C-alpha positions in Angstrom: 107.9 105.6 49.4 110.2 103.0 47.9 108.7 100.2 45.8 110.2 97.0 47.3 109.3 93.9 45.3 111.9 91.6 46.9 110.6 88.6 48.8 111.4 88.5 52.5 114.2 86.2 53.5 113.1 82.6 54.2 112.8 81.5 57.8 116.2 80.2 58.9 115.3 79.1 62.4 112.2 77.3 63.7 111.0 77.0 67.3 111.1 73.4 68.3 110.4 73.7 72.0 109.0 76.4 74.2 108.3 76.4 77.9 108.0 79.3 80.4 111.4 81.0 80.4 113.1 78.7 77.9 113.0 78.3 74.1 114.9 76.1 71.7 115.2 77.0 68.1 116.8 74.8 65.3 118.4 75.7 62.0 116.1 75.0 59.0 119.2 74.3 56.9 122.0 72.6 58.8 124.8 74.5 57.0 123.6 77.9 58.0 125.5 78.3 61.2 126.3 82.0 60.7 122.7 82.8 61.6 123.1 81.2 65.0 125.9 83.5 65.9 124.0 86.6 64.6 120.8 85.8 66.4 122.6 84.9 69.6 124.5 88.1 69.6 121.3 90.1 69.1 119.4 88.2 71.8 122.1 88.6 74.4 121.6 92.3 74.3 117.9 92.2 75.0 116.3 92.9 78.4 115.1 89.8 80.1 117.4 87.4 78.3 119.6 85.6 80.9 121.4 83.1 78.7 121.8 82.2 75.1 123.6 79.0 74.2 124.7 77.9 70.7 124.7 74.1 70.1 126.7 73.8 66.9 126.6 70.0 66.9 122.7 70.0 66.7 122.2 73.4 65.0 120.2 74.5 68.1 119.9 77.8 69.9 118.8 77.7 73.5 117.4 80.9 75.0 116.6 81.4 78.7 114.6 84.4 79.4 112.4 86.1 82.0 108.9 85.1 80.9 107.3 87.9 83.0 108.7 90.7 80.8 
């Protein structure tokens, strides 16, 4: 087993709003836009996710999903 002493990466997104079927996340650091595109790409491939919107102006990611899954 490998001995990994590296710290995990810092949280780069925080959940700022969550209701049934919809979540809005915001960048912790406003200049880290690359993570929005990476997370959006990953989420769009997940079952139950119906829409992922990137709001570059505000640094937000809005995710619509089936809350029953």
